[in-house]
VOKOL-286251 format. One record per residue (C-alpha): residue in three letters; y negated, z, x. Coordinates in steps of 0.001 Angstrom, whole numbers, plus 524288, in hexadecimal, padded with zeros to 5 digits. Layout:
// residues N
AlaYZX
...
// end
This chain:
// residues 637
Met5ABB65665B75D1F
Lys5AEDB55E287511E
Arg5B8B5568A674D31
Leu5AE8D5739874FC8
Arg5A44B56D74746BC
Gln5ADE356B4973BA6
Phe5B2FF5793973CEA
Thr5A56457F9D73CE0
Gln5A0E4576BD731CC
Glu5ABDA57A94728E0
Leu5A83A588D972C0B
Lys599E6586BA7295B
Pro593EC579467258D
Asp586AC57C4372C8A
Phe58CED581FD73927
Ala5852E57C1474480
Leu58C6F5783875113
Ile582CF5772075D49
Gly587DF5737976AAD
Glu581805775B77825
Val581E456AAF77F6D
Leu57A725670B78AF8
Phe57C59557D178D9D
Gly581FC54C5378790
Asp581035451277B10
Tyr57F2554EC977013
Asn583BF54524765B4
Gln5918D546CE76B06
Ile59239554CD765C4
Val5870B5559275C14
Asn58B3C54DCE75054
Asp5908D54F83742DE
Glu59E48552FB7475C
Met59AFC55CB67531B
Leu58ED2564C875648
His5836F5655274D7F
Ser579D1567B675977
Cys579E856A4676804
Thr5701356EB877221
Asn56570564567758B
Tyr564B45664C7851D
Glu55DA9559ED78712
Cys5521955E5277F7B
Tyr552DD56C307849A
Lys54FD2566CC79259
Gly5453355D5E78D23
Leu53EE05686E78621
Tyr53B4C5713379256
Ser53AE1565BD79BFD
Ser530F855DEB794F5
Phe527745691E7957B
Asn52A1E56C8E7A357
Cys5284455E9C7A81C
Met51CB955C5C79E35
Asn52430550E679962
Leu526FF5513A78B0F
Phe52C9B543A178BBE
Glu5390D54A0A78FC2
Ile53BD4551B27838B
Ala535FD546DA77B1A
His53FE053D44780F0
Ser54BA95466377E8D
Leu5477C5493C77084
Asn5458953AEF76D77
Arg552CF536F577491
Gln5599B540DC76C1F
Phe5528E5400575ED4
Gly548F1534B475F88
Pro54792529A3754F5
Glu54E3D51F5775D13
Asp55BCF51AD475A63
Trp5600451E7976846
Cys55C5552D14766CF
Ile568BD534DA767DC
Tyr567C25417E75F7C
Arg5601553DEA753AA
Gly563BC54646747D5
Lys56A8F5507F75040
His5658355E8375177
Leu567FC5624975FCC
Met565A2570577633D
Thr5589B5710C76AF5
Phe5543257C167736A
Ala549F257FC077DB8
Asp5536558948784AA
Asn560CC590117825F
His56A9959931788C6
Asp56DF458FE7793C7
Val560D658B867988C
Thr553C95910D79DDE
Arg54B055957979303
Leu53F1658D6778F30
Ala53509596EB792C0
Ser53B43596C97A170
Ile53D2D588617A277
Leu5302E5834779DD6
Thr5263A582AA7A8A6
Asn51AB05847079F1E
Pro51B9B58F9A7956B
Ala512185896978CEE
His51C1C57F4178994
Ile52605588EA7834B
Pro52066587A377547
Leu51F395791977711
Ala52DCE5785177AC2
Tyr5314B57F7376E8F
Gly5287D5771B7665E
Leu5308856B6E76B2C
Leu53D285722576928
Leu539FC5764675B44
Gly533EA5681075883
Met53EB455F3775DCE
Pro54B0F55B427574E
Gly556EF56444757CD
Ile55B54572CA754A5
Pro5513E57B8875CEF
Cys557D1586F1763CB
Leu54FE9592967694B
Tyr5561759ADB773A7
Tyr554515A94177175
Gly548A25AF7077890
Ser542FC5A14177B53
Glu53AAA5A21776F59
Trp531AA5AC5C7763B
Gly532785A56578301
Glu53CC85ACCC78A0D
Lys53F1D5A83C797F1
Gly54CC15A6DA79EAD
Glu5515459DF97A94D
Lys55F2F599267AAD4
Ala5657559E047B74D
Pro56FA95964F7BF30
Asp57A5B5A0757BCC8
Asn577285A6927AFD5
Asp56F715A5C37A369
Tyr56B295B4C07A222
Ala55C905B18A7A261
Leu55EC55A828796CE
Arg565DF5B21A78E6B
Pro55DDA5BF3A78E59
Cys55F2C5CA4C784B6
Phe552FF5CD2C77DBD
Asp550025DA977771A
Ala547625D48C76CCC
Pro540A45C71076A83
Lys5339B5C46A77117
Pro52C035BBBA767C0
Asn51F815B5E976C5D
Glu5161D5AA407691F
Leu520EA5A05C76DDC
Thr52A075A76876394
Lys520235A4FF75921
Phe51E665971F75CB4
Ile52C235940975CCA
Lys52DDE59AD37501F
Lys5234C591FE74A39
Leu529BE5868074F90
Ile536A258A977497C
Gln5309F58BDE73C4E
Ile52A0C57E8173D1D
Arg5373F5788D7408F
Gln53E7557F637363B
Asn53574579E972C0B
Ser534B356C2B73122
Asp53EDD561BC72CE9
Ala539495583373795
Leu53BBF5625874269
Cys548745663473E7F
Asn54E50558B573A14
Gly5445F54E1A73D5D
Ser5450A542AD7473A
Tyr53EE4542B17547D
Arg534885397E75A16
Asn52B6553A5D76551
Val51CC15374576193
Val5152253AE476DBE
Ile51B3653D9F77B60
Gln5121954164786FE
Asn5163F549DA79339
His50F405551C78D49
Gln510035529277E91
Leu51ABD54EE777542
Ile519EE54B8B766DE
Phe5261C5484975ED9
Glu529275463975040
Arg5331954D7C74872
Cys5346D5461873B33
Ser53D585485272EF2
Glu53C9F5426D721BC
Lys534A654F5071D57
Glu52AC65502272865
Arg525AA54BA07354F
Ile521FE55480740B8
Leu51B855521174DDA
Val51F4A55BED75887
Thr5148855BEF76361
Val5156F5619777147
Asn50A22562A077A8F
Ala50F24568297886D
Ser502355667378E57
Asp4F712570F879063
Ser4ED8C567B478A1B
Pro4EC15563E377BC5
Tyr4F15255686778B1
Thr4EDC454CF376E6A
Ala4F9025438176A63
Trp4F49E535E076602
His4FF3A52F9575DE0
Gln4FE76526D7751A0
Glu508F952F3274B16
Leu5027D53BE974C61
Asn4FB9A53BC973F17
Gly4FCD1540BF730DB
Thr4FECE537A8725AE
Val4F29252FA372228
His4F29053426714AB
Asp4F13454205719C9
Leu4E5F753D61722ED
Ile4DECC536FD7184B
Ser4E07A541A270D72
Asp4DEAD54DAD715DC
Thr4D01D55166714DE
Glu4D0895598B720F9
Ile4D48754DFB72931
Gln4C72B546FD72C0E
Lys4CB9053C9A735FF
Val4D70553350736E5
Leu4D98052B6A74348
Ile4E19D51EDD74222
Ile4E7F351A4374F22
Ser4E82150B7974CEB
Asp4F130502E7755FD
Lys4F80C4F5B67528C
Lys503FF4FD0274CC8
Tyr4FB9D5053C7445D
Ala4F3024F99173F89
Asp4FF674F18573C64
Lys5050D4FB9273505
Ala4F9074FE6A72DA4
Asn4F6BB4F0AD72A5F
Gly504DF4EE267269D
Arg5056A4FAEB71DDB
Asp510EF4FEC572605
Gly5171650C0D72597
Gly50E66518697267E
Val5038F510F372C5A
Gly50332507E272120
Thr502A7513B971755
Glu4F78751A2171E95
Thr4F05B50CA671F19
Gln4F00B50CB67101F
Ile4EAF451A3F70F55
Ile4E0FA5185871A5C
Ser4DBEE50BEC713F8
Ala4D95F512777072B
Glu4D1E751D2270D92
Val4CA5D5149F7170F
Tyr4C60A50B2770C1A
Lys4C2CD5164B7029F
Asn4B92A51B3170B70
Arg4B31E511FE714E0
Gln4AA3B51B5171BAC
Gln4B4F35258A71EC8
Glu4B71A529C472D01
Lys4C3CC5307372B35
Phe4CBD952569731CD
Val4CA3451EEB73EA1
Ala4D2F1515A2745CC
Ala4D5DC516E3754C6
Val4DA0950940759BD
Val4E31D509E67651B
Glu4E7DF4FBDB765DE
Arg4E1724EE4A76465
Asp4E84B4E10F76232
Glu4E8184D58A76BA5
Thr4DA714D13076660
Gly4D4A74DE6076922
Glu4D3D74E2A875A6E
Ala4D7204F0E9757C9
Tyr4E3A74F2BD75083
Leu4DE494F8657439D
Pro4E3FB4F8AC7355F
Val4DE244EEFA72C5B
Tyr4D89C4FA2F72383
Tyr4D0E64FFA972FE1
Lys4CBAC4F28D7352B
Ser4BD9F4F4AA730AA
Arg4BCE65023373578
Ile4B8A7508607423A
Tyr4C2EA50CC474C21
Ile4C3B9512FE759A4
Asp4C91350A81763A9
Phe4D296510DC76D6A
Cys4D80F503BC77331
Glu4D012503BD77F65
Pro4D22950EB87892A
Glu4C4BB50D7478F11
Asn4BEA951060781E4
Tyr4C80851BE077E61
Ala4BE0D526A2780EF
Asp4B33E52069778AF
Ser4BD3451E6276E41
Phe4C26552BE576ED9
Glu4B4485309C76D81
Lys4B2A452859760D2
Leu4BF6C52E1475BF8
Leu4BA3B53C6D75EAD
Arg4ACEA538B575851
Trp4B3C95343B74BE8
Ile4BCF75403D74B7F
Tyr4B0BE5491774CA2
Asp4A7E05415274463
Lys49F1053ED074FCB
Pro49D0052FF774FB2
Leu496B4529F275B1B
Tyr48D9A521FC75275
Lys4885D52686745C1
Arg4839A51E3073A8B
Pro4750251BF773ACD
Pro46CEB51F7472E95
Ile46D4B514DC72425
Gly4622450B2772596
Lys4606E50CCC73472
Gln4652A5041773EF6
Pro471F5509567457F
Ala46E3A50F6C75251
Phe4793050843759AD
Leu471254FBDC75772
Asn467A55004176162
Glu47180505B076B23
Arg4745F4FF127779B
Asp482104FC9A77C73
Asp4842F5090A784CD
Ile48FAB509DD78E71
Ala49C46510A078A68
Leu4A38A517827956E
Gly4ADFD51E7878D6E
Thr4AB8252C0479295
Ser4A55A532C47873D
Phe4B283538F578285
Leu4B73A53BAC78FFA
Ser4AAC35435679348
Lys4AC9654B777871E
Arg4B96054E3C78AC3
Val4B59D55308797FB
Leu4AAB955B6A7937E
Leu4B3EA5621D789EC
Gly4BE27563B8793EC
Leu4B4AD569D279D3C
Lys4AF26573BE79355
Glu4BC255778B78E8D
Ala4C376577A079BF2
Lys4CD3B56D6B796BF
Pro4D881569D17A05B
Tyr4D66255B7479EE2
Val4C7EB55C247A411
Asn4CA79557567B17D
Gly4D15B54BF37AD01
Ala4C70B5497A7A25F
Ile4BC33549447AC79
Glu4C31153F1E7B4E9
Glu4C5D3536AE7A908
Tyr4B7215376F7A54D
Leu4B25C534667B2F9
Val4BC73528FC7B4BF
Thr4B82C5231C7A742
Leu4AA695244D7AAAE
Ser4AB2551DF17B8B8
Thr4B44F5135F7B2D5
Asn4AC435103B7A6A5
Ile49EA6510727AD82
Glu4A1525023F7AFC2
Ala49B4A500117A2B2
Leu48DC1502E47A8CB
Arg48F814F5BF7B089
Ile483C14ED007ADD7
Asp485534DE987ACF2
Cys478244D7C47AC22
Lys46EB04CF977B3C8
Pro468EF4D7937BFAB
Glu45B2C4D7187B983
Glu460844DE277AD76
Tyr4686D4E8367B4D7
Asp45ED34F2F47B57B
Asp45C4E4F3897A68C
Lys46B684F3087A49A
Leu46CAC4FE5B7AEAF
Ile46386506EF7A719
Glu46B355046479A81
Lys4785C507637A0ED
Ile47424513DE7A789
Asp46D555185C79A77
Ala479CE515A979313
Phe4815C51DC179D43
Ile479B7529FF79B57
Pro482F552FB97913A
Tyr48E4652DB079AEA
Arg486985336A7A5BF
Asn483CA53FB179D28
Glu49266540BD79A6E
Phe494CC540C37A8E6
Ile489DA54B2F7AB6F
Gln48FB45540C7A08E
Ile49D70553347A694
Cys4987F556817B404
Ile490E2562A67AE52
Ser49C50566297A715
Val4A55F565F07B25A
Cys49B7556E647B981
Gln49A555784B7ADE4
Tyr4A858579087AA25
Ser4B148576047B4C2
Asp4B3A4579C37C2D0
Asp4C026571E17C438
Ile4BA99563FF7C2B2
Lys4B9C855E5B7D0B3
Ile4AEA9555317D4D9
Asp4B8EE54B7A7D8FE
Lys4B910546527CB1F
Phe4A9FB542A47CB8E
Tyr4AB9753DC67D972
His4B5FA534617D55E
Phe4AD88530787C92C
Phe4A19852D357D285
Glu4AA08525987DBD7
Lys4AF0351D5C7D064
Leu4A0FC5197F7CD87
Ile49E50513A97DBB8
Pro4A546506DF7D923
Tyr49BBE503B07CE50
Phe491125035F7D88F
Lys494F34F6767DDAA
Lys49AAD4E89F7DA62
His4A7A84E77A7D39E
Gly4AF7F4DAF77D4B5
Thr4A9EB4CD5C7D68E
Gly49DCC4C74B7D18B
Ser48F654C8537D48D
Phe4879F4D4487D2D9
Tyr4794D4D8BC7D5B2
Glu4750A4E4377DE06
His471F44EDFF7D3B8
Glu47D294EAE47CA34
Phe484024F8137CCD8
Asp4777D500477CBCD
Val47B8A505B37BDD9
Phe4879D50C1A7C3CB
Lys48033511427CF79
Phe476085175E7C69B
Ile4808951DCC7BE65
Ala488BF522CF7C9E0
Tyr47C50528407CFAB
Glu4787152EDD7C423
Leu485BA535137C10E
Phe4870E539777CEF0
Leu4793653FCB7CEA2
Tyr47C54546D57C288
Tyr4896C54C3E7C76F
Val482BD5514B7D3D6
Ala477E7557A27CB7A
Ile4824E55DED7C2AC
Leu48A15563457CE39
Leu47CDE5692E7D391
Lys478A256EC97C6E7
Tyr485D5575867C4B5
Glu485B857A837D245
Lys49256573427D5B4
Phe48E4C572917E458
Ile49B75571A87EA6F
Asp4A05C566FE7E0CA
Leu493B755FA47E3C8
Asp495A0560497F27A
Glu4A39D55B997F168
Phe49F1B550F17E82A
Leu493C454C637F0F8
Asp49D4154C147FD67
Lys4A5F5542217F655
Gln4A6605341C7FBCD
Tyr4A7C2528647F346
Met4AE5A51B367F507
Gly4A317511BB7F4A3
Ser4A446502D37F686
Glu4B0294FBDC7FC01
Asp4B0134F21D80727
Ser4BAC44ECBD81070
Tyr4BB7F4F9BE81765
Gly4BD79501B780B61
Tyr4B45F50A6F8031C
Asp4A70750FCD8076B
Val4A70651F07805D9
Glu49A1A524DE80240
Gly495375319F7FD7D
Tyr48D635341C7F0AF
Leu4828C52B1B7F609
Ile48997520327F005
Phe48481524D87E31C
Tyr4760E522937E673
Asn472BB514117E593
Tyr4668D50C087E561
Leu465605056C7D832
Lys45E2D4F8F67D954
Ser45DF64F6057CB5C
Leu45586501F07C8E9
Asp44C254FD327D2CD
Tyr44C034F03D7CCA4
Arg449644F6527BF8C
Asn43E294FEC57C532
Arg437514F25C7C9EF
Arg43AA14E9DF7BDD2
Leu4353D4F39A7B440
Asn429FD4F81A7BD0C
Cys42EA35061D7BAFB
Arg427BC50A477C822
Lys431AA514ED7C99F
Leu433CB51B757D76D
Ser442A051C777D3EE
Leu446615172C7C700
Phe453CD51BD17CA85
Ala44ED5529D17CAAA
Asp44793528387BE4A
Ile4532E523327B72A
Ile45B7852E707BB9D
Lys450CB537F37B73C
Glu44EA95319B7AA0B
Arg45D88532277A7A5
Ala45E71540C07AB5F
Lys45E065465C79E3F
His46AA854DAF79E3D
Leu46A5E55B0279857
Ser471BE5627E7A3D1
Ile46D2A55A287AF4A
Asp45EEA556A57B0BF
Phe457A354E767BABE
Ser454AE5595B7C383
Asp4634555BBF7C50B
Leu464C854D957C8DB
Met4598D54F057D2B0
Gln4607C55AC87D901
Ala46D71552EB7DA63
Asp465985474E7DFB4
Phe45EAB550797EA42
Val46CB5557027EDF6
Leu4730A549C47EF59
Phe46787545067F819
Leu467955518180078
Arg476465515E8027D
Ala477125426780572
Glu46B82543B280F49
His4728954F1E8164E
Leu480EA54B668158D
Ile481C353D1281363
His47D84533A281EBB
Asn47CAC5265781888
Asp4723251D0881DB4
Trp472CC5130D8127A
Arg4751251C75806C6
Lys46CBA527C180293
Trp46B2F52FD47F6CA
Tyr45D9D52DC37F1BD
Pro45A14538FA7E86A
Gln453215304A7DE73
Thr450BE53AB67D4D8
Leu448FD542FE7DE77
Ile43DF3539A07DCAB
Tyr439B8543657D17E
Ser43AC354ECB7DA82
Glu42C5B54DE57DDA8
Tyr429DE553DD7D079
Arg4334255EFE7D31C
Arg42D4656B3A7D992
Lys439A1573547DAED
Pro44686571A77E2D4
Met4536856D257DD63
Glu45AD7577E27D5D8
Ile4662F579E47DED3
Phe45C8257AAD7EAA8
Phe45422584077E2BA
Arg4609A58C9C7E02C
Ala4643A58AFC7EEDA
Gln458ED595317F22B
Ser464EB59D7D7F0E6
Lys46D6A59E2C7FCDD
Lys479A159FD77F444
Tyr4760B593E07EBC0
Phe472EC58B267F76F
Glu4801858E287FDD9
Lys4871458A247F0CA
Met47EC057D767EF83
Lys47DAF578AF7FE0A
Cys48A24571087FD97
Ala48554568BB7F30C
Ile47970564677FB25
Gly4811B5628180799
Phe47ADA56CDA810A2
Asp481E25788B81785
Asp4764B581758174F
Val4684A582E98131D
Gln462B8580E882101
Glu469AB573EE821AC
Leu4639856FCE814FD
Lys45610574888184D
Ser456FC56D2F82515
Phe45B4C5611F81EA3
Ile45034560BF81483
Glu4469A5633381F98
Glu44A225564082572
Tyr4440A54F41819C0
Tyr4371C5549881EA1
Thr438ED54EAC82C08
Glu43C2C540AE82FCB
Lys44A795436282F99
Arg44C94540F0820FD
Glu44551539A28170B
Ile442A253D2680923
Pro4450B532F07FF18
Arg4390A52D747F89C
Trp43538525057ECFA
Gln4287E51F547F137
His41EF752AEE7F04F
Cys42924533E67EA87
Ser4331753CAD7F1D6
Phe4388354AB57F0B3
Ser43948557357F8F7
Pro4469D55AAB7FE82
Lys4419C567F28029A
Gly43C3B56B007F53E
Leu448335664E7ED66
Ala4512056D5B7F67E
Asn4493757A287F692
Ser44A37579CE80468
Asp4412A58498807EB
Asn4479258E847FE9E
Leu4561F58B938009E
Cys45E91598198026A
Ser452305A022801B4
Lys458DC5A99D7F873
Arg465A55B0C77F7C1
// end
């Protein structure tokens, strides 16, 4: 081979010798005395296999092993022949399991080190599978080229590579590696290029400190309105020490910051703290506001702050000069970290995003976990005041929950009620004592109230949007209640109705003289635009009827507190009014738990005999017959 190299070089100095090699150490034959290059079968396999397995670590590992910056990398400086297919192997369009990955594979091929080789016909996606005994399918005869969009794309990639010193001669370094995403750097003395691949069906945002332009460009470019600084220990140390590129940008940023103290172009996102809990920040930035991403539990709130900064929608606006800032009069409300998550869910539902199921689950888990922030620690005699404060502070989060439930009904038929069932089940442990220590009887009333209200709203929404089958399934669910030596108590939805002693105490203490302070508070809070108090009364009535009919529990009942206001109501509940139609009744009957109209009518008549007792609040009660429209059910087609 040495003699061949010498002979060809004498004939033509730039004569290229390229060998077809499958295995082994390519250094033995690709060197200054033998071949100029050889086929890179290792990366050929990784090229298609990484996409088929959705594991881009494979090709990233092979490329780094061969061309990476470490001393042990074996082929740095060599230009091996790279290919996606050839005359001896199954064509790319036939071996890839997902045709959408074909352009991505060529993007990798034209972006990675080496001499890219295109096999004829594959530039338009020709198929061909290698047979056990012949290669005829791999080597067809074409009457004419068949250019298409893939051909145009590859042509564009070739043009980019031809005009790029970094892609032709630059080094290789992995920057971001995920199963479905890969970002690597090609760098020469003349330029730096980042090659990015996203094999997922969903958009992907890569977060990496190196994925930035120069600071000078960020500052001087008038079209760039915002600059985000990711600050950790390494960044802060380099900035303070004026070390490397970070040191240079520190000098530039400092001048910009101190030139205009009111500017909002720069903001730091802190991702690391020191052992004392202090944020790692450059000295020049110490006096400025930053966004804290150090604590996972505060991530959602921090992300919302970041978005507000990006879109110039600050959470708090400066008050007019001369007036006392509004925040001085604000109370310390709870922070449950769900605001960003709820917005993501609503967007996902409206735009039918593939992530929406996971987003709903993340939102509900976060809400059920962080609801611990509602816990009240005070003297028993102060509890009722604190309860009112806490449930008032919870209203924005309740409204988030309501809007998500409504949007699920409006935009999706795929979201299973199991997600909400598991959410409500996670609230039950808050109803009782945790750990050791003393407690008083009504210490957990705040959680009982919130759970009841959310449950009532969820049922009201399912009724309003006529999700009767889903409601029937949901109300049939059993919940794990308290635990004893025999295991868990299993109860139906009655577990969410609880007598709240703290509200009775408040009624007496303040001399409110309310027949049901519980009902009054629910009514006063029912100010949501989409779900009003009449919807809650309807849900309360359905829950009452269904429990009376299907649940036989001597010590738990569903007392329809809101129906104390039904004496002012002279018309039936909406779904029962509509149930004058036989067709509608057949659709809704599963929700109330009755098999036919006669069974319902007979059951309601029992309230007007001695068989059943209608709940009363002193002199107030309600009419089951009137609310259920008993006399007119199924009277029309």
